[in-house]
DRENMIPA-929145 format. One record per residue: residue in three letters; x, y, z of N, C-alpha, C, CB in turn. Coordinates in steps of 0.2 Angstrom, whole numbers, plus 5000, padded with zeros to 4 digits. Each point is the difference from the previous one (the first is absolute). Glycine has a CB too. Example, Ala and Ser with C-alpha at 12.3 -4.5 7.8 and 13.67 -1.06 7.14 Angstrom:
<pts>
ala506649725039499650065000500450065000499149945006ser500750114990500450065001499650055003500649974990
</pts>
This chain:
<pts>
met516454335267499549944997499350015003501049924999ser498650084996499350015002499749945003499850084991pro499749925013499749945004499849954994499650075010ala500249954984499849964995500549954998499150084997gln501649955004500649974997500349965005500150094992ser499749915014500349965006499849934999500150105008his500449864993499949935000500249965007500250004987gly499349985016500149965007500149934998499450095007pro500749874998500049934999499349974999501149995007arg498949974988499449974998499849945005500250024988pro499149985014499849955005500149934997499250095005ala501049874999500149934998499349974997501049985008lys499049994987499449964997499849955005500350034988lys499149975014499749955005499949944996499550095007arg500849854996500049944997499549955004501250024994pro498449945003499649965004500349955003499150024992phe500749965014500349955004499749934998500350085010pro500049874988499749944998499849955006500750014990phe498749975009499749955005499649944996500050095009his500049924985499649954996500249935001499850094992his500949905008500249935001499849975006501050034993leu499050015012499849975007499249985000500950075005leu498749974991499349985000499949954995499750125003leu500649884991499949954995500249935003500350084991ala500249925014500249935003499449975004501250045001leu498350015001499449975004499449984995500450075010val499649964984499449994996499949934998500250114996pro500349855002499849934998499649965006501050004992thr499350005014499649975005499450035002501149975005leu498850094995499450045001499549984995500550095006phe499749914988499549994994499849925001500650094992leu499849875009499849935000499549995006501149964995tyr499050075010499650005006499350034999501050005007ser499050064990499450034999499649974995500550115003tyr499849864992499649974994499749935003500850054991asn499549925013499849935003499650005006500949954994ala499250105010499750005007499350015000501150055004ser498649994991499350005000499649944999500250124996lys500249835000499749944998500249945005499950044988leu500749975014500349955004500450035006500149924990pro499650085016500450035006500749985001498950015005ile501650034996500749985001500250035006500250004988ala500149975016500250025007500550064999499949885005pro499950184998500550065000500749985001499050075003ser501149895002500749985002500449984994499649975011glu500150004984500449974994500350064996499249904999leu500550165002500350064996500650035003498950024997leu501249975009500650035004500749984997499250005010leu500949944989500749984998500150024993499949905007pro499750094988500150034993500150075000499449904995leu500150145009500150075000500650035003498850005000phe501449975005500650025004500649984995499549995012ala500649954986500549984996500150044993499949895005ser499650124992500050044993500250075002499249934994phe500550105011500250075002500750015002498950025004thr501449935000500750005002500549994994499649965011val500250004985500449994994500150064996499749885000ala499750154998500050064996500450065004498949974995leu501050035011500450065004500749985000499150025007val501149924994500849985000500350014993499849925010leu499850064985500350014993500150074998499449894997trp500150155005500050074999500650045003498750004999leu501449985008500650035003500649984997499350005011leu500849934987500649984997500250034994499849895006leu499650134990500150024993500150085000499449914996trp500450125010500050085000500750024999499050005008leu501549984995500750025000500349994993500149985013pro499949964985500349994993499750044994500449895005leu498950124996499750034994500050085002499349904998gly500850125008500150075001499350045000501149994995ser498449975006499350035000499549965003500350064990ser499349965014499549965003499449994995500350055011arg499649994985499549994995500249954995499750125001arg500949884996500249954996500049935003500750094994ala499649915012500049945004499349975001501050035006ala498550014995499349985001499749974994499950095009leu500349944985499749984994500349934998499950124996val500749875005500349934999499749955005501150054996val498749975010499749955005499349994998500750045009ser498950014988499349994998500049954994499750115004leu500849904991500149954995500149935002500450104993phe500149895012500149945002499449975003501150035003leu498550015001499449975003499549984995500250075010ala499749974985499549984995500249944996499850124998leu500849875001500349934997499949955005500850064993phe499449955013499949945005499349985001501050055006phe498550004995499449985002499549984994500150085010thr500249934984499649974994500349944997499650124998tyr501049865004500349954997499649935000501150055004gly498649935001499549945000499550014995500349985012arg499450084988499450014996500249994992499450085009val501249954990500250004993500249934998500550115001leu499849855004500249934999499349964998501050015008gly498550004995499449974999499750024993499849995012ala500350084987499650034994500449974993499650105007val501049904993500449984994499949934998500850095002gly499049875003499949934999500749974997498850024998thr501149944996500549974997500350044994499549895003ser500350174996500350044995500750035001498850034998val501449975009500650025002500349955004499850124999pro500849855000500349955005500150035006500649954991pro499250025015500050035006500750015003499049945002gln501550034995500750015002500250074998500249884999leu499550154996500250064997499750065004500149954989leu499450045015499750065003500450035005498949944999pro501550025005500450045005500550054997499949905008phe500450074986500550044996499650064997500749904998ile498750095000499750064997499850055005499549934992ala500350055014499850045006500750045002499049935004val501550044997500650035002500350054994500349905007gly499650084987500250054995499650065000500349904993ile499050105008499650055000500250055006499149934995leu501150035011500250045006500650044999499549915007leu501050064990500650034998500050064995500549895002leu499150104993499850064996499750055003499949924991gly499650075014499750055004500450035004499049944999ala501550025004500550045005500450044996500049905008leu500350084986500450054996499650064998500649904996phe498850095002499650064998499950055006499449934991phe500350045015499850045005500750035004498949945001gly501650024998500650025004500450064997500049885004arg499850144990500450054997500150075004499649954989arg501050075012500150065004499750064996501149955004gly498750105000499750064997499349994999501150034995gln498649915006499349994999499649995006500249964988glu499450085014499749995007499249974999500750095005phe499149914989499349974999499550035005500549894995ala499550175006499550035005499349994998500850095002gly499049924991499349994998499849925001500250104992leu500249865006499949935001499949985007500649974990thr499850065014500049985008499350035003501350015000ile498550054998499450025002499449964998500450124999phe499649864994499549964998499949935004500250054988leu500449925013500049935003499850015007500949964992asn499350105012499850015006499250005001501150065002leu498649984993499350015000499749934999500150124996ala500249844999499749944997500049955006500350024988ser500349985015500049955006499650015006501249994996leu498750085005499550025005499349984998500750095003ala499149924991499449984998499949925000499950104993leu500649865005499949935001499949985007500749994989val499750035015499949985007499450025003501250025002ala498550044996499450035003499449954997500550125001ile499549874993499549964997500049935003500150064989asn500449915013500149935003499850005007500849974992leu499350095011499850015007499350015001501150055003val498649984992499250025000499749935000500150114995thr500149855000499749934999500249955005499950034988gly500749975015500349955004499850015008500949994992val499150085010499850015007499349975002500850105000pro498749924997499449975002500049925000499450104995ala500949875001500149925000500449985006499950004988leu500650045014500449995006499650015006501050044994leu498650015006499550015006499549945001500250124999arg499549864995499549955000500449935002499350064991ser501349935007500349945002500250005008500549994988arg499650075014500250005008499349995003501050084998thr498549955000499349995003499849935000499750124997ala500449854998499849934999500449955005499750024988ser501050005012500449965005499850015007500950004992leu498950065010499850015007499349975001500650115000lys499049884995499349975001500149925001499450104994ala501149875002500149935000500249975006500250014988thr499550005018500249975006499549955002500550115004arg499849834998499649945002499750005007500849944992thr498750035008499650005007500449955004498950034995ala501149985012500449955004499649935000500450105007ala500049854995499849945001499549995005501149964996thr498350015002499449995005499949935001499550104996lys500849855001499949935001500749975000498950004994gln501249955011500649965000500049944995500050035013ala500549964984500149954995500449945002499850094991ala500349905015500449955003499849934997500250065010gly500349914987499949934997499850004993499649975011met500350094986499950014993500649994996499050085003pro500949894991500649994996500350074997499649884997asp501050125001500350054996499750004993501150005007ile498850064990499850004993500550034995498850015005tyr501449964990500450034995499750014993501049945006tyr499050124992499750024994500650024995498950045005lys501249914991500650014995499750014993500849935007ile499450134990499850014993500650004996499150085004leu500849874991500549994995499750034993500549905005asp499850164994499750054995500049964993500350115007gly499249894990499949974993500249934999500450114997tyr499449855008500149935000499449964996500850015011ala499449964984499449974996499849945003500450054990arg499049935008499649935001500449954996498950065003ala501049885000500449944997499849994992500049955011asp499350064987499949994993500350054996498949945004val501150124998500350064996500849984999499150085004leu501249905002500749995000500149944994500150045012asp499549924988500149944995499850024993499749925009ser499850124990499850024993500450064997498949955003val501250095001500450074998500749995001499050075002tyr501249915004500750005002500449934999499750105008his499949854990500349944999500449975006500150034987tyr499649985018500349985007499549965004500750105000asp499549845002499649955004500250025007500049914991asn499550125013500150025007499749955005499950124996ser499949825001499749955005500549985005499349964990gly501350045009500549985006499950055006500849954991phe499250115007499950055006499350005003500950074995leu498649925001499350005003499949935004499650074990ser500749885007500049945004500350005007500049944989trp500650105011500450015006499650045005501149994994leu498550065003499650045005499449955003500350114993glu499449855003499549965003500249955004499450024990gln501249955009500349965005500250035007500549934990asn499650135010500150045006499450045003501250014996gly498249965002499450035003499750054997500549975010phe499750054984499650064996499549974996501050065000arg498549984999499449994995500150054994499249955009val500950034985500150044995499450014996501249964999ala498650105000499350014996500250004993499550075009ala500349874987500349994993499650054995500249885004arg499350154998499650044995500050075003499349904995ser501150125009500050075003500250054995500249965011arg499450104989500250064996500050065005499549954990ser500950105008500050065004499450044999501250014999asn498650045005499450044999500150064996499649965011tyr501150064989500150064996500749994997499450075008ser500749974987500649994995500650045002499249984991gln500850065015500550045002500149995007499850094992thr500949925011500249985006499650045006501149984995tyr498850095004499750035005499349995001500850094998leu498849904996499349985000499949935004499850074989ser500749895009499949935002500149995008500449964989leu500150085013500249995007499550045005501249994997ala498650075000499550045004499449965001500450114995ser499449855000499449965000500149945005499750034988ser500949935011500149945004500150025008500549944990leu499850125011500150025007499450035003501250014997asn498350004999499450035003499449964999500550114998met499649834999499549944999499450034996500449955011thr499750094985499550034996500250024993499550055011tyr500049964985500150034993500050085001499449904994leu500850135001500250075000499550044996501149975001asp498350014998499450034997499950075003499549894996ser500450115011499850065003500550064999499449935008val501350054992500550055000500050024992500749955009ala499250014987500050024993499450044998500549894997gly498950105006499550045000500150075002499349905001arg501150115005500150065003500550044996499849955011leu500750024986500550034996499850024993500849945007gly498850014990499850014993500449964995499650115003pro500249864992500449964995500650034997498949944998asp501150135001500550034997500650025004499250044992ser500749955015500550025005500749954999499150055008asp501549984993500649975000500350005007500250024988asn499450005017500250015007500149935004499550125000arg501149865001500149945004500150015007500549954990ser499450115013500150015007499649965004500350114998pro499049885001499649965004500249935001499150074997leu501249904998500349935000500550005005499749984988leu500850065012500650005004499750015008500850044991his498750005010499850015007499649935002499950134998met499849844997499649945002500549945001499150034993ile501549975004500549955001500350015007500249994988arg500050085013500450015006499650005007500750074993asp498649945006499650005005499449964999500350125003ser499949814996499549964997499549965006500849984991arg498750005007499549975004500349935003499150054993val501349925003500349935003500550025005499949954989val500650105010500550025005499750025006500850034991asn498750025008499650035006499749945004499850114994glu499849855003499749955004500549955004499150004992leu501449985004500549965004500450045005500249944989his499950125010500350045006499650015006500650064991gln498749945008499550005005500049945004499350084994arg500949865002500049945003500649985004499249974991gly501350085009500649995003500649984996499349975010tyr500650034984500649984995500550055000499249934993thr501450055007500650044998500050014992500749975011ile499450094987500050014992500750014998498850055001ala501449914994500750014998499950004992500549935009ser500050114988500050014993500750004997498950065001phe501149944993500750004996500050054995500249885002val500450154997500150054995499949964993500950075007ser498749964989499949984994500350034994498949965005gly501250114996500350044994499450034996501049935000tyr498450065002499450024997499650045005499949904993thr500050175005499850055005499449975004500450094992gly499149895005499449985003500049945004499450054991thr501149915008500049945004500549995005499549954991asp500950115011500450015005499650025006501050034992leu498849925013499750025006500450025005499149924997ala501250145002500650025005499750025007500650054990asp498849955011499750025006499849945004499650114996ala500649835002499949935003500450005007499849944989asp500050025015500349995007500749994999499049965005val501249994990500749994998500050004993500249925010his500350124987500150014993500749974998499250105000phe500949854996500649974998500250034994499749895006gly501050114993500350034994500750005000499050074998pro501349924996500850005000500250075001500049924992arg500650095010500350065002499950064995500849935007trp499450054987499950054994499549974995501250045002ala498250004998499549984996499750064997499849895006leu500250114987499750064997499249994999501150024994ser498650045007499250004999499950004993499850055011glu499549944987499850014994500150074997499249915002phe500750145002500150074997500850014999499050045007gln501449934998500750014999500349964994500150025012asn499649924986500249974995499850034993499949905007val499550134993499850044994500450064999498949965001leu501350075004500450065000500749994997499350055010ile501049904993500749984998500049974993500249975012ser499250004986500049974993500050064995499449905004thr500450164998500050064995500650034999498850025003thr501749965001500650045001500649954997499650075010ala501049964991500649964998500349975006500250084991leu499549925014500249975007500249934999499450085006pro500149884990500249924999500749994998498849984998leu501550074998500649994997500650005006499650054989phe500249995016500550015005499949945005500050124999leu499449865002499849945005500449944997498950055003asp501049944991500349944997500850005000499049994992arg501350075006500750004999500450025007499850034988val499950015016500350025006499949965006500050124995leu499349875006499849965006499949934999499450105004lys500749884989499949934998499449975003501249995000lys498250055000499449985002499450044996500549975012ser499249994984499550034996499350005003500749974990gln498850065007499350005002499849935000499850114996phe500449854999499849935000500349965006500050014987asp500650015015500349965006499650025006501150014995leu498750055006499650025006499349964999500650115001his499149894993499349975000500149925001499750084992arg500949895006500149935001500149995008500549994988glu499950055015500149995007499350015004501250054998arg498449995000499450015004499549944999500150124998ile499949854996499649944999500349945005499750044988leu501049955011500349955004499950015008500949994991tyr499150085011499950015007499449985002500750104999ser498749914998499449985002499949925001499550114994phe500849865001500049925001500449985006499849994987lys500850045014500449985005499750015007501050024992his498750045008499950035007499249995002501050084999leu498649904996499349995002499949955006499750024988pro500749935012499949955006500250035006500249914993asp500250155007500250035006499450035004501150034995ala498349985002499450035003499849955005499750064990ala500549875010499749955005500350025006499949914991arg500650135010500450025006499650065004501149954995leu498450085001499750065003499549975005500250074990lys499549985013499549995005499449974997500350095007his499549854995499449964997499350035002500849904998pro498750094998500049984993500350064996499149915002val501150084992500250054995499749994993501150015007phe498850054990499750004993500650034996498750015004val501549964991500650024996499750014993500849945007phe499350124991499850024993500750014996498950055003cys501249924991500650004996499850004993500749955009his499450104987499950014993500750004997498950065001val501249894995500649994996499950014993500449925008leu500050134989499950014993500449954995499950125003ser499849824998500349954996499549945000501350045002pro498749924993500450004993499850054995500049885002his499650175000499950064996500750034998498950035006pro501150014988500650034998500250065005499749974988pro500950055013500649984995500249935002500350124999phe500049854996500249935000500850005002499149964992val501050035015500750015003500349945002499650115003phe500049834996500349935002499949964994499750025012gly500849934988500049954995499749945004501050044994ala498949905003499749945003500349985006499649974989gln501150045012500449985005500150065005500549904993gly499250155006500250065004500550054998499649935009glu500750054985500550044997499850074998500649904996lys499850155005499850074998499950014993500750045010thr498849994988499950034994499750075000499749884996glu500550164999499850074999499850014993500850045009pro498549944990499850004993499950074997499449895003gln500650165000499850064997500550065001498849975002arg501250084994500550055000499950055006500249984987tyr499250025015499850055005499549965005500350114993phe499749915013499649965005499350034999500949985008thr498649974992499350025000499649935003500150094991met499449935013499649945002499349994997500550025011thr499550024983499449994996500049944996499850124999glu499649854998500049944996500450014993498949975005gly501050094992500350014994500750014999499050054997gly501349975009500750015000500350054996500149885002ser500450124995500350054996500049994992500750035010phe498949934988499949984993499850064996499849885003gln500550144992499750054995499949974993500650095006thr499749864992499949964994499649945003501050044993val498449955005499649955002499849954995499650085009asp500649864991499849954996499649955005501050014991glu498449985008499649975005500349935001499050064997ala501149904998500349935001500750005003499349974990lys501150085009500750005003499950025007500550034989ile499150025013499950025007499749955004499950114996arg499649855001499749955004500549945001498950034995ala501549965000500549945001500550025006499849974988glu500450095011500550035005499750005007500650064991tyr498849965010499650015006499949935003499550114996val500349845000499849945002500749965003499049994991glu501550025005500649975002500350025007500349994988lys499750085013500250035006499649995006500650084993tyr498749935005499549995006500149925002499250094995arg500849875001500149925002500649995004499449974989ala501150065009500649995004500050035007500650004990gln499150065010499950045007499549965004500350114995leu499249865002499549975004500349935003499150054993gln501349925004500449945002500450025007500049944988phe500350115011500450025006499650025006500950044993ile498550005006499650025005499749945003499750104994asn500149845002499749945003500549975005499449984990ser501350025008500449975005500150045006500649964991arg499450115009500050045006499449995004500750084994ala498749925003499449995003500049935004499450074991arg500849885007500149945003500450015007499949934989thr500750095010500450015006499750055005501049984993met498650075005499750055004499549965004500250104992ile499349865005499549975003500249955005499350024990glu501249945008500349955004500250035007500449934990arg500050135009500250035006499450035004501150034994ile498450005003499450035004499749945004499850094991leu500149855006499749955003500449975006499449974989ala501250035010500549985005500050045006500749944991ala499350135008500150055005499450025004500950044993ser498549945004499450025003499849965006499650044989pro500149995016499949965006499449964999500450095007gln499149934988499549954998499950014993499450015012pro500349944985499950014992499750074998499949875000pro500450164996499850074998499550004994501050055005val498650004994499750014994500450044995498950015006ile501249964988500450034995499550014994501149955004val498950114993499650014994500650024995498950045006leu501249924989500550014995499650024993500949925006gln499250144992499550024995500350054995499149985009ala500750034985500250054996499450055000500749924993asp499550155006499650054999499650004993500750075008his499749914987499749994993500549964997499450115000gly500449874994500549964996500450044996499249914999pro501350064997500550034996499650034994500949935003gly499550114993499750044994500650004994499250075007ser500949874990500650004996499950054994500249885003val499250134994499950044995499450045001500649934992leu499250085014499350035001500050074998499949935010asn499650084985499850074998499550035004500349974988trp499950085017499550025004499450034997500950025008asp499250014986499450044997499649964996500750105000asp499549844998499749954995500249935002499950094991pro499949895015500349935001499649944997500350055011glu500149904987499749944997499749965005500850014990pro498749955009499749955005500649965003498950004994glu501549975002500649965003500450045004500049924990asp500150145009500450045004499750015007500550064990leu498849955010499750015006500049935004499250094995ala500749865002500149935003500750005004499249944991glu501350085005500650005003500150055006500549964989arg499250095011500050065005499749985006500150084991phe499349885009499649995006500149935003499250084995ala501149875001500149945003500650005005499549944990ile500450045016500550015005500149945005499750125000leu500949885003500249955005499650035006501249974996asn498549985008499650025006500049935004499350094994ala501149915011500149945004499950025008500849954991tyr498950005013499850025007500249945004499050074996his501449955009500249965006499650025006501249984995ile498249985006499650025006499949945004499450084993pro501049925013500049945004499249995003501250025003lys498749914998499349985003499450034996500649995011arg499550024982499550024996499449965000500950054993thr498549985008499449975000499550004994500150025013glu500150034983499650004994500550014994499150065006pro500749914988500450004994500250074997499549894998val501150114999500250064996499749994993501050025008pro498650034990499749994994500550004994499050065004glu500949904991500550004994500150074997499749884998ser499850165002500050064996500050065005499449954991ile500850045015500050065005500550054998499749925009ser500150144992500450064997500250045007499350014989pro501250045010500350035006499550045004501050014993val498450015004499550045004499749965006499850074990asn500349865009499749955005500549975004499149984992ser501550045007500649965004499950015007500850024991phe499150045012500050015007499349995002500950085000arg498649934996499349975002500149935002499450084993leu500949885003500149935002500449995006499949974988val500750075012500449995006499750025007501050024992phe498650035008499750035006499549955002500350124997arg499349854998499549965002500349945003499350034990gln501349945008500349945003500350025007500249964988leu500150105012500450015007499550035005501050024993phe498650025005499650045005499349995000500850084999gly498949884996499349995000499650064997500149915009ser500350134988499750064997499449994995501150065002asp498449984998499549994996500150044993499249995010tyr501349994986500250034994499849954994500950065006pro498549954991499849954995500550024994498850005003leu501349954993500450004994499750044995500649895002leu499750164994499750044995500149964993500350115007pro499349914988500149974994500750024997498850014998asp501549944999500750014997499950034994500549905006gln499850164993499950044994500750034998498850035002ser501349994992500650034998499950064995500649895000trp499750165002499950074997500650034997499050025008phe501049994986500550034996500050085000500149894993ser500450145008500050084998500750024998499150025009thr500950034987500750024997500450045005499450014989ile501250005010500550045004499750075000501049934997ala498850104998499850074999499350015004500650014989lys499049945011499350015004499949945004499650074990pro500749935016500049945004499349985003501250025003trp498450044997499349995003499549984995500350085009arg499849924985499549984995500149924999500150114994phe499549865010500049925000499649974994500250015013his500149944984499749964995500049925002500350094991asp499249885008499949935002500649964995498750015003ala501849965001500549974996499749934996500850045009asp498649944993499749944996499750034994499949945011arg500050124988499750034994500450054997498949975005pro501750014992500450054997499750044994501049935004ala498550054993499750034995499750075002499849894994glu500150125012499750065003500450064999499449935008phe501350054992500550065000500549994995499850025012ala500249924984500549994995499650014993500749925007gly499750104988499750014994499749934997500850104998ser498749904998499749944998500150004992499249995010gly500749964987500049994993500749984997499150095000ala500949914994500749974997500550065001499449934991lys501250045011500550055002500550004994499949975012leu500450094987500550014995500650005004499350074992arg501249895007500649995004500650034996499649895005val500750164998500550044997500650005004499150074995ser501549955002500650025003500250074998500449885000ile499850165004500150074999500850025001498850035004val501450014991500750035000499850085000500749894995ala499550145010499850075000500650055002498949975003phe501250084993500550055001499750075002500849944992arg499350085014499850065003500550055000499249945007ala500650124992500450064999500150035007499650034989glu500649925016500150025007500249945004499150104999leu501349915006500149945004499449965002501150065004gln498949884996499449965001499750015007500449924991ser499050065010499750005007500249955004499050064995glu500949945011500249945005499549944999500450095008asn499149924988499549944999499949994993499550025011pro501049964985499949994993499449964998501250024998gly498649935006499549954999499350044999500649915006ala499350135000499450045000500050054994500049995013tyr500650044985500050054995499849964993500950075006cys499349874993499849974994499349985000501149954999arg498650035007499349995000499650064998500249915009arg500050154994499650064998500150024992500250045012leu500449944986500150014993499649964995501250035003ile498749914999499649954996499350025001500849915002ala499050115004499350025001499850064996500049965011met500550094988499950064995500049984993500650075009leu499849884989500049984993499549954998501250025000tyr498549945004499549954999499450015005500949924995pro498850135005499550015005499449955000500350124999asp499649854995499449964999500249925000499450094994arg501249905008500349934999500249985007500350014988thr499749925013500349975006500649984999498949975004val501750064999500649984997500449985006500050094992ala500449855007500549985005500750014998499149915003ile501350125001500750014999500449945002499850135001glu500549844994500449955001500750025002499449934992arg500950125005500750025001500050084999500549894997phe499950145007500150074998500750035002498850025003tyr501450034993500750025001499950084999500649894995val499650155010499950075000500750035000498850005005gln501450044991500750045001499950075000500649914994gly499750135010499950075001500650034996499449995011leu500450064985500550044996499950075002500049924990his500650125009499950075001499750044994501049995007val499049984987499750034994499649944997500950094998pro498549934999499649944997500449974993498950065005val500949884994500349974994499750044994500149895005glu500250114989499850044995499449974996501250044999ser498849895001499449974996499949935002500350074990asp499249905008499849935001500649954998498850024999asp501550004995500649964998500650015005499650014988asp500550055014500550015005499949965006500250114996ala499249885007499849965006500249934998499150095004tyr500749894990500149934999500749984999498950004994arg501550055004500749984999500350005007500150064989arg499749985016500250005007499849935003499950135001tyr499549854997499849945003500449944998498950055000gln501349954993500449954997500750005003499350014989ser501050055013500650005003500049965007500350114994glu499149905010499949975006500049924999499450115005val500349874990499949934998500749974999498850024995ala501650025001500749984998500449995006499950064989arg500049985017500449995006499649965005500450114998asn499149854999499749955005499650035006500849924996glu499150155003499650035005499349995000500950085000leu498849904994499349994998499949944996499850135001pro499749844999499849944995499850034994499749935009asp500450034986499850024993499349994999501249984995leu498450075005499350004999499750004993499950055011gly500649954984499849994993499950074997499449905002pro500550104991500050074996499350035000501049954993gln498550015009499350035000499850045006499749904992tyr500250165007499850045006499550064998501149965006glu498650064999499650074999500450055004498949944999ser501050124999500450055004499650065001501049964994tyr499250085011499750065002500650055002498949945004ser501050124994500450065002499650065002500949964992gly499250065014499650065002500050005007499350004990pro500350055013500050005008499849945003499750124999gly500649865006499849945004499550015005501149954998pro498750005006499550015005500150065005499749884999asp501050135002500250055004500250074996500449915008gln499450094986500250064996500750004998499150065005val501349904997500750004997500149964994500450005012pro499950034983500049974993500349935001500250114994val499549845002500249935000499949984993499749985012thr500849974986499949964994500049935002500650084993ala498849885006499949945002500049954994499450045011leu500949904990499949954995499649945004501150034994ile498349955002499649955003500049944996499250095005phe501049864998500049934997499549965002501250014999ser498349974997499449965002500249935000499250094995asp500649875010500049935001500749974997498850004998ser501750045005500749984998500349945004500250124996thr500049835002500349955003500749984998498949965002pro501650075001500749994997500249935001500350115003
</pts>
């Protein structure tokens, strides 16, 4: 036999080793961190648990599936599919809105997983090409998120190292304890009466009978929590910071640094005060570096809550642990009211900072403290998880649940104050204040004057023993500690003019005078419309903003107010305007949408995001 005819054993075909499932397990946490950390510093320690847990789960599932599937590559593909379904479940739940019953989503996800397992588990198929592609793609995703996340991580560490307080230089013997209690979104009495149909005079009278002075015309200085607290804790307006960052910046990092290393806390620390704080669940108001930091044994941070809400983990929390994110949020609120008086046992004098995310949404208490879970997925934003928005319906629901939660918060506040007064060695200073008012139907991009009135009118009450000067009726938070320090220490802090500044979520540093909304809101006669839109793609996370962009595109020269909107994402565009109207009528028949009548304008074509859309615009519709 010639050499050309000899046949030796063929070398085994080299097959790629899969590791994409292990890297993909890290991507959701890294992405959420890198996306937010540049704007809102997040403690690096918050990443450790989700990264370790997701990596471990992916590794264990892979090892368990390797033997029955007979291939590491096939097992890895099934695990990657599981991870994709698991980490996008919450986003899909929020995206589909009311178009798919939420009870069906787990079955749909399990069905997709089973079909995928059957497909990838076929014997004789090694999917070498797909494995190589996913390995490279997962490497790229991890690398991209590390490039953006590591600088933010280093900046966060540097900032935490710099935020060291100066040692006490003055003795504060004989000085009273100071409690700064923030009730997030607590409205002023006149707004509670006119908007929420609730008479709060009983609680306010009780405060005054117990030595408080309630500022009946107080307004917040800013419309957002971080802006408001950075201002009040530093006794100054934020114009200089805004000038340095520019009006188009969305960087909130300076606000968090101002709250964590504030002028008020530093001055009190220098005067010998013990600094105590409580877990709030809100990244910027958790003063974890205080001398004493109170918190329940198990409390999720804001970052962890957001991460969990994007996944299917809430299903397991509810069904396996019998403890939802709402339960943990509820426990954190109750913990702060129960344990705030415990600060009276610390080394005196003590300054206690406690931010409670209530009566602000989510609405987790009824009027008597009963448990409520109003939304399908957990969020601490004002808008919640609504996708179909009927302004009247949403306001009515918000008003009812806000009013009930506020009544319970009032009862807890009474008990808390009674215990503080009883436990304190001498009458303490207590500032009971809201950072801003509620926003039942606040449109951040086009606020109505009455919505601004609701947003800025706040509860603001002061218990200052041996007070020698009056508390102004319209005092705002920027002057709270100017007044307190003048009374306690004789400090030369003149009161600043009380002003209120509105800014949007997207551009927090572009301030507008809240007393002159015409400067930033549209003027002239408004066309009031309701929108039903069908997009050829799963809808965005913010359908309200999408509809505003759509209306701005369709009516560039008109001032338009959106009364209701409904956005449904489809995999393929509707065939015609008539088809869109038939789909809409089927939703009306199922009582998913109100009947807006037969008269409408329509548009079919690229939307503001270039995704095809068919929209029905009903003008001045009142069902």
